[in-house]
Structures are given as C-alpha cells and as structure tokens.
VEXDREN-2710 file (C-alpha; in Angstrom, 1 decimal):
% VEXDREN-2710
k/r/px/py/pz
1/MET/-88.8/54.2/51.7
2/PRO/-90.7/51.4/50.1
3/ASP/-94.4/51.2/50.8
4/PHE/-94.2/48.4/53.4
5/SER/-97.0/47.1/55.4
6/ALA/-97.1/48.5/58.9
7/THR/-95.3/45.5/60.4
8/ALA/-92.6/45.5/57.8
9/GLN/-92.2/49.3/58.1
10/HIS/-91.7/48.9/61.9
11/CYS/-89.2/46.0/61.6
12/ILE/-87.1/47.0/58.6
13/HIS/-84.4/48.7/60.6
14/ASN/-84.0/45.7/62.9
15/PRO/-83.1/42.7/60.7
16/ILE/-83.6/40.1/63.4
17/GLU/-87.0/41.4/64.3
18/PHE/-87.8/41.5/60.6
19/ILE/-86.9/37.9/60.0
20/GLU/-88.8/36.7/63.0
21/ARG/-92.0/38.8/62.6
22/VAL/-92.1/39.5/58.8
23/ASN/-90.6/36.2/57.6
24/GLY/-92.0/34.2/60.5
25/LEU/-88.9/32.3/61.7
26/LYS/-87.3/32.3/65.1
27/LEU/-83.5/32.3/64.6
28/ARG/-81.2/30.3/66.8
29/ARG/-78.5/32.1/68.7
30/TYR/-75.7/31.0/66.6
31/GLN/-77.6/32.1/63.5
32/VAL/-78.3/35.6/64.9
33/GLU/-74.7/36.8/65.1
34/VAL/-74.0/35.6/61.5
35/ALA/-77.0/37.5/60.2
36/GLN/-76.2/40.6/62.0
37/ALA/-72.6/40.7/60.8
38/ILE/-73.6/40.2/57.1
39/ILE/-76.4/42.7/57.1
40/ASP/-74.3/45.3/59.0
41/SER/-71.6/45.0/56.4
42/VAL/-74.1/45.3/53.5
43/ARG/-76.1/48.2/55.0
44/ASN/-72.9/50.2/55.9
45/LYS/-71.2/49.4/52.6
46/ARG/-68.2/48.0/54.4
47/GLY/-67.3/45.5/51.7
48/ASP/-66.2/42.9/54.3
49/THR/-65.3/39.3/53.4
50/ILE/-67.2/37.1/55.8
51/VAL/-66.6/33.3/56.2
52/VAL/-69.2/31.1/57.8
53/LEU/-68.7/27.4/58.6
54/PHE/-71.8/25.5/59.8
55/PRO/-72.1/21.8/60.4
56/ARG/-74.3/19.8/58.1
57/GLN/-78.0/20.1/58.6
58/SER/-77.7/22.9/61.1
59/GLY/-79.7/25.7/59.3
60/LYS/-77.1/27.3/57.0
61/ASN/-79.2/27.3/53.9
62/GLU/-82.3/28.5/55.7
63/LEU/-80.3/31.4/57.2
64/GLN/-79.1/32.3/53.8
65/ALA/-82.7/32.5/52.5
66/GLN/-83.8/34.6/55.4
67/ILE/-80.9/37.1/54.9
68/GLU/-81.6/37.2/51.2
69/SER/-85.3/37.8/51.8
70/TYR/-84.6/40.7/54.1
71/LEU/-82.1/42.4/51.7
72/LEU/-84.4/42.0/48.7
73/THR/-87.1/43.7/50.7
74/LEU/-84.8/46.4/52.1
75/TYR/-83.5/47.3/48.6
76/SER/-86.7/46.7/46.8
77/ARG/-86.9/50.3/45.4
78/ILE/-83.2/51.0/45.0
79/ASN/-81.9/48.4/42.6
80/GLY/-80.1/46.1/45.0
81/GLU/-78.5/43.2/43.3
82/ILE/-77.3/40.0/45.0
83/ILE/-75.4/37.2/43.3
84/LYS/-75.4/33.7/44.8
85/VAL/-73.1/31.1/43.4
86/SER/-73.3/27.3/44.2
87/PRO/-70.9/24.6/43.1
88/THR/-73.5/23.0/40.8
89/TRP/-76.7/24.2/39.1
90/LYS/-78.5/20.9/39.8
91/PRO/-79.3/20.3/42.5
92/GLN/-77.6/23.1/44.6
93/SER/-78.7/26.2/42.8
94/LEU/-82.2/24.8/42.2
95/ASN/-82.5/23.9/45.9
96/ALA/-81.4/27.4/46.9
97/MET/-84.0/29.0/44.7
98/ARG/-86.8/26.8/46.1
99/ARG/-85.8/27.6/49.6
100/LEU/-85.8/31.4/48.9
101/GLU/-89.2/31.2/47.2
102/ARG/-90.6/29.4/50.2
103/VAL/-89.3/32.2/52.5
104/LEU/-90.6/35.0/50.1
105/LYS/-94.0/33.4/50.3
106/ARG/-94.0/33.9/54.1
107/ASN/-92.7/37.4/53.9
108/ILE/-95.8/39.6/54.5
109/TYR/-94.5/42.3/52.1
110/ALA/-92.5/40.4/49.4
111/ARG/-95.1/37.6/48.9
112/THR/-97.2/40.0/46.8
113/HIS/-94.3/41.8/45.2
114/TYR/-91.8/39.1/44.1
115/THR/-91.5/37.6/40.6
116/LYS/-89.2/35.1/38.9
117/GLU/-87.3/36.0/35.7
118/SER/-85.4/34.0/33.2
119/GLY/-85.5/30.9/35.3
120/TYR/-82.7/32.0/37.6
121/ILE/-83.5/35.5/38.9
122/TYR/-85.9/36.5/41.7
123/ARG/-87.0/40.1/41.8
124/VAL/-88.7/42.1/44.6
125/GLU/-89.7/45.4/42.9
126/THR/-86.4/46.6/41.5
127/SER/-84.0/44.4/43.7
128/ARG/-82.8/41.1/42.3
129/ILE/-80.9/38.0/43.3
130/TYR/-79.2/36.0/40.6
131/PHE/-78.5/32.2/41.1
132/LEU/-75.5/31.0/39.2
133/SER/-73.5/27.8/39.0
134/GLY/-69.8/27.8/40.0
135/SER/-69.0/24.6/38.1
136/PRO/-65.8/24.8/36.1
137/GLU/-67.6/24.7/32.7
138/ALA/-70.3/27.3/33.6
139/SER/-70.3/30.5/31.7
140/ILE/-71.2/33.2/34.2
141/VAL/-69.1/36.2/33.4
142/GLY/-70.7/39.6/33.1
143/ALA/-72.9/39.7/36.2
144/THR/-72.4/42.4/38.9
145/ALA/-73.1/42.2/42.6
146/SER/-73.9/45.7/43.9
147/THR/-75.2/44.5/47.3
148/LEU/-73.9/41.1/48.2
149/LEU/-71.9/38.2/46.6
150/GLU/-72.5/34.8/48.2
151/VAL/-70.5/31.6/47.5
152/ASP/-72.3/28.6/48.9
153/GLU/-70.4/25.4/49.7
154/ALA/-67.3/27.4/48.9
155/GLN/-65.0/24.4/49.7
156/ASP/-66.3/22.8/46.5
157/VAL/-65.8/25.8/44.2
158/LEU/-62.4/25.8/42.4
159/ILE/-60.1/28.7/43.4
160/SER/-59.3/29.2/39.7
161/LYS/-63.0/29.5/38.9
162/PHE/-63.6/32.0/41.6
163/ASP/-60.6/34.2/40.8
164/LYS/-61.3/34.3/37.1
165/ASP/-65.1/34.5/36.9
166/ILE/-66.7/35.0/40.3
167/GLY/-64.5/37.4/42.3
168/PRO/-64.7/40.2/39.7
169/MET/-68.5/40.4/40.1
170/ALA/-67.9/42.4/43.4
171/ALA/-64.8/44.2/42.4
172/SER/-66.2/47.4/41.0
173/THR/-68.9/47.8/43.7
174/ASN/-67.0/46.7/46.9
175/ALA/-70.0/44.5/47.7
176/THR/-69.8/42.4/50.8
177/ARG/-68.7/38.8/50.1
178/VAL/-69.8/35.8/52.1
179/PHE/-68.3/32.4/51.8
180/TRP/-70.5/29.7/53.2
181/GLY/-69.6/26.0/53.7
182/THR/-68.2/23.2/55.8
183/ALA/-64.6/22.5/56.5
184/TRP/-62.7/20.3/54.2
185/THR/-58.9/20.6/53.4
186/SER/-56.5/23.5/53.8
187/ARG/-56.3/23.9/50.0
188/THR/-59.9/24.9/49.2
189/LEU/-61.3/28.4/48.4
190/LEU/-63.1/28.4/51.7
191/ALA/-59.9/27.7/53.6
192/ARG/-58.1/30.5/51.7
193/GLU/-60.7/33.0/52.4
194/LEU/-61.0/31.9/56.0
195/ARG/-57.4/32.8/56.7
196/ALA/-57.7/36.1/54.9
197/ALA/-60.8/37.0/57.0
198/GLN/-59.0/36.0/60.2
199/VAL/-56.2/38.5/59.4
200/ALA/-58.7/41.3/58.7
201/GLU/-60.6/40.4/61.9
202/ARG/-57.5/40.7/64.0
203/THR/-56.7/44.1/62.3
204/ASP/-59.9/46.0/63.2
205/GLY/-61.8/43.6/65.6
206/ARG/-64.9/43.5/63.4
207/PRO/-66.3/39.9/63.4
208/ARG/-65.8/38.2/60.0
209/VAL/-65.3/34.5/60.9
210/PHE/-68.0/32.3/62.3
211/ILE/-67.1/28.7/62.9
212/MET/-69.8/26.5/64.4
213/THR/-69.6/22.9/65.6
214/ALA/-72.1/20.2/66.3
215/ASP/-71.6/20.8/70.0
216/GLN/-72.8/24.4/69.7
217/VAL/-75.8/23.4/67.5
218/GLY/-76.6/20.5/69.8
219/ALA/-76.7/22.8/72.8
220/GLU/-79.7/24.5/71.2
221/VAL/-81.2/21.6/69.3
222/PRO/-81.4/18.3/71.3
223/ALA/-82.5/16.3/68.3
224/TYR/-79.4/17.4/66.4
225/LYS/-77.2/16.4/69.3
226/LYS/-78.7/12.9/69.2
227/PHE/-78.3/12.7/65.4
228/VAL/-74.6/13.6/65.5
229/ALA/-74.0/11.2/68.4
230/GLU/-75.4/8.4/66.2
231/GLN/-73.2/9.5/63.3
232/ILE/-70.1/9.3/65.5
233/GLN/-71.1/5.9/66.7
234/LYS/-71.7/4.8/63.1
235/LEU/-68.6/6.4/61.5
236/GLY/-66.2/7.2/64.3
237/ARG/-65.3/10.6/65.7
238/MET/-62.0/10.8/63.8
239/ASN/-63.6/9.8/60.5
240/PRO/-62.7/12.6/58.0
241/MET/-66.4/13.1/57.2
242/VAL/-67.3/13.5/60.8
243/ARG/-64.5/15.9/61.6
244/THR/-65.2/18.1/58.6
245/GLN/-69.0/18.0/58.2
246/TYR/-69.9/18.2/61.9
247/PHE/-67.0/19.7/63.8
248/SER/-65.6/22.1/61.3
249/GLU/-62.1/20.6/61.5
250/GLU/-59.9/20.8/58.4
251/ILE/-58.1/17.7/57.2
252/ASP/-54.9/17.8/55.2
253/ALA/-55.4/17.3/51.5
254/GLU/-52.3/15.1/51.3
255/ALA/-51.4/12.9/54.2
256/GLY/-50.7/9.3/55.4
257/MET/-53.9/7.3/55.1
258/PHE/-53.1/5.0/58.0
259/PRO/-51.5/7.0/60.9
260/ASP/-50.5/5.1/64.0
261/ARG/-53.9/5.9/65.7
262/ARG/-55.8/4.3/62.8
263/GLN/-53.5/1.3/62.7
264/ALA/-54.1/0.8/66.5
265/LEU/-57.8/0.6/65.8
266/MET/-57.2/-2.3/63.4
267/ALA/-55.2/-4.4/65.9
268/GLY/-57.2/-7.5/67.0
269/GLU/-56.6/-10.0/69.7
270/HIS/-57.5/-13.1/67.8
271/ARG/-54.9/-15.5/66.3
272/THR/-54.5/-16.7/62.7
273/GLN/-56.4/-19.8/61.7
274/ARG/-55.0/-22.6/59.4
275/THR/-58.5/-24.1/58.8
276/PRO/-62.0/-23.3/59.8
277/PRO/-63.7/-25.1/62.6
278/LEU/-65.7/-28.2/62.0
279/GLY/-69.3/-27.7/61.1
280/VAL/-68.7/-24.3/59.5
281/MET/-71.2/-25.0/56.7
282/LEU/-74.0/-25.6/59.2
283/THR/-73.8/-23.3/62.2
284/GLY/-70.2/-22.1/62.2
285/PRO/-68.8/-18.6/61.5
286/ILE/-69.2/-16.9/58.1
287/TYR/-66.0/-16.6/56.0
288/ALA/-65.2/-14.5/52.9
289/LEU/-62.3/-14.0/50.6
290/LEU/-61.0/-10.6/49.5
291/ILE/-58.8/-10.7/46.4
292/ASP/-56.6/-8.1/44.8
293/VAL/-55.4/-9.4/41.4
294/ALA/-52.0/-8.6/39.9
295/GLY/-50.7/-9.4/36.4
296/GLU/-49.0/-12.7/35.5
297/ASP/-45.4/-13.7/34.4
298/GLU/-44.1/-16.7/32.7
299/GLY/-41.6/-17.3/35.4
300/ILE/-41.9/-19.7/38.3
301/ALA/-43.2/-18.5/41.6
302/GLY/-44.8/-20.4/44.4
303/PRO/-47.7/-19.4/46.7
304/ASP/-47.0/-17.2/49.7
305/GLY/-43.8/-15.9/48.2
306/ASP/-41.9/-19.1/47.6
307/GLY/-39.9/-19.9/44.5
308/GLU/-38.0/-18.1/41.8
309/LEU/-39.6/-14.9/40.5
310/ALA/-39.4/-13.8/37.0
311/SER/-40.2/-10.2/38.0
312/LYS/-39.2/-9.4/41.5
313/GLY/-40.5/-5.8/41.5
314/ARG/-44.0/-6.7/40.7
315/ASP/-47.0/-6.5/43.0
316/SER/-48.8/-9.7/44.0
317/THR/-52.2/-11.3/43.8
318/THR/-53.2/-11.2/47.5
319/VAL/-56.0/-13.0/49.2
320/THR/-57.3/-11.9/52.6
321/VAL/-59.5/-14.5/54.4
322/ILE/-61.9/-12.8/56.9
323/ARG/-64.4/-14.0/59.4
324/VAL/-67.6/-12.0/59.3
325/ASP/-68.7/-11.3/62.8
326/LEU/-72.4/-10.4/63.0
327/ASP/-72.5/-9.2/66.6
328/THR/-72.3/-5.5/65.5
329/LEU/-75.1/-6.1/63.0
330/SER/-77.6/-6.0/65.9
331/ASP/-76.3/-2.6/67.1
332/PRO/-79.2/-0.2/66.3
333/ILE/-76.7/2.4/65.0
334/ILE/-74.0/0.5/63.3
335/LYS/-76.1/-2.2/61.7
336/ALA/-73.1/-3.8/59.9
337/PRO/-70.7/-6.6/60.5
338/THR/-67.2/-6.7/61.9
339/TYR/-64.5/-8.2/59.7
340/ARG/-61.6/-10.2/61.3
341/VAL/-58.6/-11.3/59.3
342/VAL/-57.8/-14.9/59.9
343/GLN/-55.4/-15.8/57.1
344/ARG/-53.6/-14.3/54.1
345/HIS/-52.0/-15.7/50.9
346/SER/-49.9/-14.0/48.2
347/TRP/-48.5/-15.0/44.8
348/THR/-46.2/-13.0/42.6
349/GLY/-45.9/-13.6/38.8
350/VAL/-48.2/-16.7/38.8
351/LYS/-50.3/-17.6/35.9
352/HIS/-54.0/-17.0/36.4
353/THR/-54.8/-20.6/35.6
354/THR/-52.7/-21.6/38.6
355/LEU/-54.2/-18.8/40.7
356/TYR/-57.7/-20.0/39.8
357/SER/-57.0/-23.5/41.2
358/ALA/-55.4/-22.2/44.3
359/ILE/-58.1/-19.6/45.1
360/ARG/-60.9/-22.1/44.4
361/ALA/-59.2/-24.5/46.8
362/ILE/-59.0/-21.8/49.5
363/ALA/-62.7/-20.9/49.0
364/ASP/-63.6/-24.6/49.3
365/THR/-61.5/-25.0/52.4
366/TRP/-63.1/-22.1/54.2
367/HIS/-66.6/-22.7/52.7
368/ALA/-66.5/-19.0/51.8
369/ARG/-69.9/-17.5/51.5
370/HIS/-68.6/-14.6/49.5
371/VAL/-65.5/-14.0/47.2
372/VAL/-64.9/-10.3/46.5
373/ILE/-62.5/-10.0/43.6
374/ASP/-60.7/-7.2/41.7
375/ALA/-62.2/-7.6/38.3
376/THR/-60.2/-4.8/36.7
377/GLY/-58.4/-5.5/33.5
378/VAL/-56.7/-8.9/33.6
379/GLY/-58.7/-9.7/36.8
380/ALA/-61.9/-9.9/34.8
381/GLY/-61.0/-13.3/33.4
382/LEU/-60.1/-14.8/36.8
383/ALA/-63.3/-13.3/38.3
384/SER/-65.3/-14.9/35.5
385/PHE/-63.8/-18.4/36.0
386/LEU/-64.4/-18.2/39.7
387/ASP/-68.0/-17.1/39.2
388/LYS/-68.7/-20.2/37.1
389/ALA/-67.1/-22.4/39.7
390/LEU/-68.7/-20.7/42.7
391/PRO/-72.1/-19.5/41.4
392/GLY/-73.8/-16.9/43.5
393/ARG/-70.8/-16.3/45.7
394/VAL/-68.4/-14.1/43.6
395/ILE/-68.7/-10.3/43.8
396/PRO/-66.6/-8.6/41.1
397/PHE/-65.2/-5.1/41.8
398/VAL/-64.0/-2.9/39.0
399/PHE/-61.5/-0.2/40.1
400/ASN/-61.6/3.3/38.6
401/SER/-61.1/6.7/40.1
402/ALA/-64.7/7.0/41.4
403/THR/-65.1/3.4/42.8
404/LYS/-61.6/3.4/44.4
405/SER/-62.4/6.7/46.1
406/LYS/-65.7/5.4/47.5
407/LEU/-63.9/2.2/48.6
408/GLY/-61.3/4.2/50.4
409/TRP/-63.9/6.3/52.2
410/ASP/-65.9/3.3/53.2
411/PHE/-62.9/1.4/54.4
412/LEU/-61.9/4.3/56.6
413/SER/-65.4/4.3/58.1
414/ILE/-65.1/0.6/58.9
415/ILE/-61.7/1.1/60.5
416/GLU/-62.8/4.2/62.5
417/THR/-65.8/2.2/64.0
418/GLY/-63.5/-0.7/65.1
419/ARG/-65.0/-3.1/62.5
420/PHE/-61.8/-4.2/60.8
421/LYS/-59.5/-6.3/63.0
422/ASP/-56.3/-7.9/62.0
423/TYR/-54.9/-11.0/63.7
424/ALA/-52.4/-10.6/66.5
425/ASP/-49.7/-12.9/65.1
426/MET/-46.8/-11.2/63.4
427/ASP/-46.0/-13.2/60.2
428/SER/-44.5/-12.1/56.9
429/HIS/-47.9/-11.2/55.5
430/ARG/-48.9/-8.9/58.4
431/ALA/-45.5/-7.3/58.3
432/ALA/-45.9/-6.5/54.6
433/PHE/-49.4/-5.2/55.3
434/GLN/-48.1/-2.8/58.0
435/LEU/-45.2/-1.7/55.8
436/GLN/-47.7/-0.8/53.0
437/MET/-50.0/1.0/55.5
438/ALA/-47.0/3.1/56.7
439/ASN/-46.3/4.2/53.1
440/CYS/-49.9/4.6/51.8
441/GLN/-50.7/8.3/51.0
442/LEU/-54.1/9.9/50.3
443/GLU/-54.9/13.0/48.3
444/ILE/-58.3/14.6/48.3
445/LEU/-59.0/16.4/45.1
446/PRO/-60.8/19.8/45.0
447/GLY/-64.4/19.9/43.9
448/PRO/-67.8/18.6/45.1
449/ASN/-67.1/14.9/44.4
450/ARG/-64.8/14.5/47.4
451/THR/-62.6/12.2/45.2
452/MET/-59.8/10.6/47.2
453/ARG/-56.7/9.2/45.5
454/TRP/-54.9/6.7/47.7
455/SER/-52.0/4.4/47.1
456/VAL/-48.4/3.7/47.9
457/PRO/-46.6/6.1/45.6
458/ASP/-44.8/4.5/42.7
459/GLY/-41.1/3.8/43.4
460/THR/-41.5/3.6/47.2
461/ARG/-38.9/1.3/48.7
462/ASP/-38.5/-0.5/52.0
463/PRO/-35.8/1.5/53.8
464/GLY/-34.5/-1.8/55.3
465/THR/-34.3/-4.0/52.2
466/GLY/-34.5/-1.5/49.3
467/GLU/-37.3/-3.6/47.8
468/LEU/-40.3/-1.9/46.2
469/VAL/-43.4/-1.4/48.4
470/HIS/-46.8/-2.0/46.8
471/ASP/-50.3/-1.8/48.1
472/ASP/-51.8/-5.1/47.2
473/TYR/-52.4/-6.2/50.8
474/ILE/-54.2/-2.9/51.5
475/LEU/-56.4/-3.1/48.4
476/SER/-57.3/-6.7/49.3
477/ALA/-58.2/-5.7/52.9
478/ALA/-60.2/-2.7/51.7
479/LEU/-62.5/-4.9/49.6
480/CYS/-64.3/-5.8/52.9
481/ALA/-66.1/-2.5/52.4
482/VAL/-68.0/-4.1/49.5
483/LEU/-69.5/-6.6/51.9
484/ASP/-71.1/-3.7/53.8
485/ASP/-73.4/-3.2/50.8
486/LEU/-74.9/-6.7/51.3
487/GLU/-78.2/-7.1/52.9
488/TRP/-77.0/-8.9/56.0
489/SER/-79.3/-10.6/58.5
490/VAL/-78.7/-12.2/61.8
491/SER/-81.3/-14.8/61.0
492/GLY/-79.9/-15.9/57.7
493/PRO/-77.3/-15.6/55.0
494/PRO/-77.0/-12.2/53.3
495/VAL/-78.4/-11.5/49.9
496/VAL/-76.2/-9.7/47.3
497/SER/-77.6/-6.2/46.9
498/ARG/-77.4/-4.3/43.6
499/ALA/-75.6/-1.7/45.7
500/ALA/-72.6/-4.1/45.9
501/ASP/-72.0/-3.2/42.2
502/PRO/-69.8/0.0/42.3
503/LEU/-71.3/1.1/39.0
504/ALA/-74.8/0.7/40.5
505/VAL/-73.7/2.8/43.5
506/MET/-72.6/5.6/41.3
507/ASP/-75.8/5.4/39.3
508/LYS/-77.8/5.6/42.5
509/GLU/-75.9/8.6/43.7
510/ARG/-76.5/10.4/40.4
511/GLY/-80.2/9.7/40.5
512/PHE/-80.3/7.2/37.6
END
C-alpha cells in the first residue's frame, strides 16, 4: 500500500469519497455512476468497454481528470499505465493535460509526488498516463495500456486509426476501454462501440453505456438549463448541432437536407413583389441580392428561362431577392435578421456581360444594400464588375469544401430558427426551388471538422419531365447566411465585417 496521507489512506477504497475529499470536488449525480462503473472495471480487471455520452460543457473532461487522478494515486507503486487518446494534439491533448495537472495539484497526496516527462507523460511515483493524438497522421504505435485506455471525443477519431494503431494498445492486457464523446452520426467510432457495449450490457447486466442529455444535466445545474434553452432559441431544437451536442441524438450521416418538416419552417405568408415600395432608399425595408453564378454559353437564352438554350442541361445563374427583416435583431438571444424572399430571377447559358447588366438593373431597382455573389471560378469576373459598379455593397463568396460546409450549417441554423421565409405564391421559380430541396442530399464526413457535403447528386432528374435537377436556387438562397456575419444594427445600416469573408472565418477558427 502506498504511503498515503491519513485522509488518502482512508478514502482510497472509496473512489467517490476520494475524489470529493482528496481531490476536493463534489461530483454531480450523473457523474458518480460513470466514475463508479469505470473504476470498478479497472480495479476488478474486467476489461469492459464503456461508452459515455455527455452533452457539451456538462463536466465530461473534468470527470475524466478526476478518475485519472484517482487511478494514478491508487496504482502509484505498482506501475499502472493509462493511455488517453484525443482526436488532435493541439488543442485537445494539451487541454486534457492542463486539466489533469490542475486536479493533481489539488490531490493532497499526488501534488507532492507527480512529475511530467517527455512533454506528454504524467507520473505519480511509478504510475503513468500517456497523452497521445489520434489524428490520422500521428505515429503512436508501441504504447501499452495496462490499466485503462481512454478515447476522448471518440466520434472524431477515425475507425481505421483506432483499429490499426489505438485498439491494440489494450489487447495484451485486457485493459478497460472507455470511449467518451458526444453523439454524431451512426458511422463513427463512438457509435460503433456504443452498439457493441449495449449488446454486452444486455448479456450480463453490468452497466456499460451512459447517455446523458441536457435535461438530466439541467435538472442538477440550473445555469446549464438556461444556457441550453438559449441555444435552442438561437439555433432551433432540431438543428443537428443541438440534437447531437446537447441531447445525445444521432443524426444520419447521409440524408435529405430539407425534409418536409424543415421545408415547412421555410414557408412564409407574404406575397412576391414586383418592385419595392416607394421611399425604400430613405425609410423603407432593406433589400439584398443573393447570386449563384453558372457558366456561360454562346447560345441565346432569355432571363427567367425564356428563349432558345444552347445547353439545356446546364445549371443557371440564379438571383434571390430578399427583404431583410430586423425585428428578430432585437431578440436578446437570436440577435440576427430574418430573410424573406420577395422575388427570383434565373438565366441559363447567358453571357456574363449580359448578366452584369441585368443584375445591376435589379440591384438598382431594389436599391439593394448588399449583393452576395458566388465569386468562385468564372463568377470572380462578374463579382469584380459588380463591385466596381456598386462600391461597398458587393460581398464575394468563394466556394470550397470548408466554406460550403460552413454555409450549409449556417443556413440550417437560419431555417431551424424560422429566419428564412419563402413567399407564398407558387410560380415556376418556387416550384424549381422545392424540387431541388426535395432532391438535395447531405453527407457528414468523419473527423473533427464536421465537414458537410451537400448538393443535388449529379445526374438527378425530375421524375415528371426527365430534365436534370440542379441546386442553383438552393445555393442562391443559402447565401443569406453570409449576411448573418454582418454587424447589423436596428439604428443604422450594417457594416461589412471581416467575418463575412469565408477565408477570414476559417483563419479565425484556426487561431490565425
């Protein structure tokens, strides 16, 4: 038995009492049962696979550090070895190390006995915990977990990486394995291990699966309940992020992006408008144009689908005219506008010189405060011409996998909070928009970036006409999410924020 202080010696056989008296933290009820199951499996060498889903910001990482501190103390003279894998080294592994060190400094035994080795190992006497990165490129083979193998944020660790490099670390020792995380799709490592643990739990009745929701956490932590209520109001209860991050509900990795429920949220009661009201430049509503740019053909094609087309299977340049409603800007939670579609235009196979004139005329007619335009590839030239003609009003948007993913997530948040409303009239443009929504699919890629691919699959055809279905109307509408990055004010016109630049958004998220 290690030479503990009297308090540690008294508490060592009662993990919860140890954590609360030696480490100085009062565990919440939903944390206690998780700690007991993990420590019981470790101490009795059961080799269980345990899966823990906690909502965001509900104490998962603090609980990990408390369990690690206890086990390091318990096995401090008998060479216990723990391995903890996070999806990334920076910031996740570094954050986990800082959190454990903070707990060790409170541990009345370990605070005078722990040391740090090699930049990624913490040692209490002869017991050690190794912090490793589970990123695809990390070289981590060779380590062995004799006591415990933890995979944090397991939904973001690739299954192939775990099976090849991480899983074998516990194979020869039958160490307890714990997969921590939040729900995501049914194709993640966390989801796979969850199902296996559920089968084992049903076999012998020993608790292995712990799924907590915001409701359970909020019952013990009123401030958390208030926080989640604000997130629901801001993002919508059925927003994929809310469902997964706070209510531990899996979402399908591949599914329709706009199910009937979501399309119903987009239905407005207002009518189309041919022209803006008089006085719009002074005190009237704020209008904006959202433009998805297609290529150009040499053939003849008129606006709004009229005329002979040189390439009938091509997508179109589509303009969505929206009215920016600032009523929801004053909501203390939402703090963002509502976007109401009032008119659409579409051209197929038209030269960009002709499009420039047509779009500029539309912008002038509506006195558009902002023109958000797809500046990808051939769209860059059209965006540049419009920027010169409409100085200070054009916001270029460049599509790539990262910016399109963010645009998709942001557009869903706008829809889920009822802030995108289509007009009630059923014209050819709205019919095309609905057809594209019915065929638009999303795919969420594995990994920590939460990258979402979304589009109408190539070759999709209208079952009624046999014509190809594109996604130009959807892309045009989704560009309203760029306007959410403006610094809107109920007392004056918005200022273009650097955050409206998608490349700036990515730089900010990466800490540049």
